[in-house]
N, C-alpha and C positions, 0 to 999 in steps of 0.2 A: 529626502528619505527619512529624516528625523520626524517629520510630521506623520508619515505612514506608521512608524513604530509607536509614536506617542498616541495616535488615534487608536491603534490596535490595543495598546495597553489600557487606554481609557474605556474601551468597550467591554472589557472583561473577557470572560471565557465562556464558550458554549452557549452563546445567545444567537438569535436570528440576525441581529445586527452584525455580529462578528462574521457569520457566514457570508452575508452580503458584502461586507467590507473586504473580506479575503478574495471574493470573486472579482471585485472591482480592481484591487491592486495586483491581482494575478494575471491580468490581461497581458502585460509584457514586463515581466520582472527579470528577464534573462541577464540583465547587466547589474542587478542588485546582489549584494552578498549579505544582506541583513538576516538575522535569525528568522524573521517572518517569511521572507522569500525562500530561504533554505528549507523551512518546514513545509511550505507549499510544494516545492520541488520534490522533497522526500515523499510526501503523500502521493504525488503523481507517480513516482518511481515504484512505490509499493503496490499501488493499485494496478499499474501496468504489469508488474511482474506476477501478481496474483492472477490477472487475466491470462497471462502467458501460460502459467502452470495449468490452469483449467482447460485452456484451448488445446494445449499439447496432449494432455491426458484424454480429452475428448477425441481428438484426431487419431490417437493411437488405440481408441476403443477400450480404454481402461475405465470401468465404471467407478463412480464416486457416490458415496452416500450423501445425503443432505448435510449430515454432520461434518463430513470431510470437506464439502464445498464451503460450508460456513467457516470452517477452520482456515481454509485458504483465504477466503475473502476478508476475514476479520483480522488476519495476521498483519501486524504493522512493522515486522522486523525484516528488512530487506535481505539480510544475510540468510535468514531461515528460508525465505521465499526463493532465493537463488539456489540454495541447497536442494530444495524440493524440485525446482525446475530442472536442475542438473540430473537428479535422480529420475525424474519423469521421462527423460530421454530414453532410458533403457529399462525402466521398471516394468515388471509384468503384472503388477497389482498396486493398488493404492497403499497397501500395507508396506510395500517396499519404499514408496515415496516418503512415508512418515516414519520410517524405521526407528529412529532414535527418539521419537516422541516430539521433540521440539516444543515450541510454545503452543499451548492449546488455544490461545486466543491471539497470539501475536506478540 
């Protein structure tokens, strides 16, 4: 596990090599508790929750603007996405889902 972390640190941030490395080590990291594996899991959780929010609103027939869709898909805060999901269950409009504003980008 030390080699995984050292390699990730050595590759730097936001490069193609980092993307490839993350995909390689994400294959089965369920038993790791390193910062890198937790970050990968968190990204999956937020992406999944954002998808859930959009799907729920779509199934309920609540229209979203492109800006609202982008707001949901770019949000990186799981608590905010969970709050939006909970509101989407009963909301009658997108405005009700985003009532308090929340993070504009996540």
